[in-house]
C-alpha positions in Angstrom: 13.6 -34.9 -26.4 10.5 -32.3 -25.2 11.7 -33.4 -21.8 15.0 -32.7 -21.9 14.8 -29.4 -23.6 12.7 -28.5 -21.0 15.1 -29.8 -18.1 17.9 -28.1 -19.2 15.9 -24.7 -20.1 15.0 -24.3 -16.6 18.0 -25.4 -15.4 19.7 -22.6 -17.4 16.7 -20.1 -15.8 17.4 -21.6 -12.2 21.2 -20.8 -12.7 19.9 -17.1 -12.7 16.8 -17.3 -10.6 18.5 -15.2 -7.8 15.6 -13.4 -6.2 12.3 -15.7 -6.0 9.7 -16.4 -8.4 9.5 -12.8 -9.8 12.8 -13.4 -10.9 12.0 -16.2 -13.4 8.9 -14.4 -15.2 10.9 -12.4 -18.0 13.2 -15.4 -18.4 10.8 -18.0 -18.6 8.7 -15.6 -21.2 11.6 -15.1 -23.0 12.5 -18.9 -23.8 9.1 -19.9 -23.7 7.8 -17.6 -26.7 11.8 -18.2 -28.2 10.9 -21.9 -28.4 7.4 -21.7 -29.4 5.8 -23.2 -26.1 3.3 -20.3 -26.3 1.9 -18.7 -29.2 1.6 -15.0 -27.3 2.3 -13.1 -24.7 -1.1 -13.2 -23.5 -1.0 -17.2 -22.9 1.7 -17.1 -20.6 0.4 -14.0 -18.9 -2.7 -16.4 -18.3 -0.4 -19.2 -16.9 1.7 -16.7 -14.7 -1.8 -15.4 -13.1 -2.5 -18.9 -12.7 0.6 -19.3 -10.8 0.2 -16.3 -8.7 -3.6 -17.5 -7.3 -2.1 -21.4 -6.3 -0.9 -21.8 -3.1 2.7 -22.8 -3.3 6.1 -21.0 -4.5 5.6 -18.8 -7.7 8.4 -19.7 -9.6 7.5 -23.4 -9.1 3.9 -22.9 -9.9 5.1 -21.0 -13.1 7.5 -23.7 -13.8 5.0 -26.5 -13.4 2.1 -25.2 -15.1 4.8 -24.3 -18.1 5.8 -27.7 -18.3 2.8 -29.3 -18.1 1.5 -26.9 -20.9 4.0 -28.1 -23.2 4.1 -31.9 -22.5 1.7 -32.8 -19.6 2.8 -34.3 -16.1 5.8 -35.5 -17.2 6.8 -32.0 -18.5 5.4 -30.4 -15.6 8.0 -32.7 -13.6 11.2 -32.2 -15.7 10.3 -28.4 -15.4 10.3 -28.0 -11.7 13.2 -30.3 -11.5 15.5 -28.6 -14.1 14.3 -25.5 -11.8 15.4 -26.6 -8.4 18.6 -28.8 -9.5 20.8 -25.9 -9.8 19.6 -24.6 -6.1 19.9 -27.7 -4.7 23.4 -28.7 -6.2 24.6 -25.2 -5.4 23.3 -25.8 -1.7 25.0 -29.0 -1.4 28.4 -27.1 -2.3 27.9 -24.2 -0.1 27.3 -26.8 2.7 30.7 -28.7 2.1 32.5 -25.4 2.0 30.5 -23.1 4.0 33.0 -21.1 6.2 35.7 -20.8 3.5 33.3 -19.9 1.0 31.2 -17.5 2.0 34.4 -15.3 3.8 36.2 -15.6 0.7 36.4 -12.1 -1.3 35.4 -13.7 -5.1 32.5 -14.8 -2.9 31.7 -11.5 -1.2 32.3 -9.8 -4.8 29.7 -11.8 -6.4 26.8 -11.6 -4.1 27.7 -7.3 -4.5 27.3 -8.0 -8.5 24.2 -10.7 -8.0 22.4 -8.1 -5.6 21.8 -4.9 -8.3 20.6 -7.5 -11.1 18.0 -9.1 -9.1 16.7 -5.4 -8.2 16.8 -5.2 -12.1 15.2 -8.7 -12.7 12.5 -7.8 -10.1 11.9 -4.5 -11.9 12.0 -5.8 -15.5 9.1 -8.6 -14.0 6.7 -5.8 -12.5 7.0 -4.1 -16.1 6.4 -7.3 -17.7 3.3 -7.5 -15.5 2.2 -4.1 -16.3 2.4 -4.7 -20.0 0.9 -8.0 -19.8 -2.4 -6.5 -18.2 -2.9 -4.0 -20.9 -6.3 -4.7 -22.1 -6.3 -6.6 -25.8 -6.8 -3.1 -27.4 -3.4 -2.0 -25.9 -3.2 1.8 -24.8 -5.9 3.0 -26.9 -8.3 1.5 -24.6 -8.9 4.3 -22.3 -11.8 2.6 -20.8 -9.7 -0.4 -19.9 -7.0 1.8 -18.7 -8.9 3.8 -16.8 -10.6 0.8 -14.7 -7.0 -0.5 -14.5 -5.6 2.7 -12.9 -8.6 2.9 -10.5 -8.4 -0.3 -9.4 -4.7 -0.2 -8.9 -4.9 2.7 -7.2 -7.9 1.0 -4.7 -5.6 -1.8 -4.3 -2.7 0.5 -2.9 -5.0 2.5 -0.8 -6.1 -0.8 0.9 -2.7 -2.2 1.2 -0.7 0.8 2.5 -3.4 2.6 4.2 -5.9 0.3 5.8 -3.3 -2.6 5.8 -6.0 -5.0 4.7 -5.8 -8.7 4.5 -4.2 -9.3 0.7 -7.2 -12.0 0.1 -9.7 -9.1 0.7 -8.2 -7.0 -1.6 -8.1 -9.4 -4.3 -11.6 -10.1 -3.8 -12.6 -6.2 -3.9 -10.3 -5.9 -6.8 -11.8 -8.8 -8.6 -15.2 -7.3 -8.0 -14.0 -3.7 -9.2 -12.6 -5.5 -12.4 -16.1 -7.1 -13.2 -18.2 -3.7 -12.2 -15.7 -1.6 -14.4 -14.7 -3.2 -17.0 
């Protein structure tokens, strides 16, 4: 029964996941906490962090880790299949009716509506990451906030000004996190 619940939950999220892996973060967080799959947002945040450092598409990794945390290996399979099924079905339908489907005015109108929603969901994921990364003391933990702000500034500087490889940025920021916090 839990496997069906995992599949159907991720299927529903897969229907709304236009824009990539970051779009499913707030959707899955809300569903997982509502269903009691995780005890706190911090537990989910750790899972998202693990999914980000694991090779592969972020959305698939988050789905797999969530399913595994809830129901083991079969839960991971159910979650990934649930997340991928809507896209697979949609691509099959699009391939069947590609020319008529894409040129239809309703399709163009739907795509025009989906774009701003996708931007909003990605922005929501960014805000969620910021809130999840706050130290356990919240905004009252001044030292933690200053350390995070400094690390964020270093990451931005290395990324934009120096065009440094992201792997080096991650390693440098991890070392700074250990030193500062």
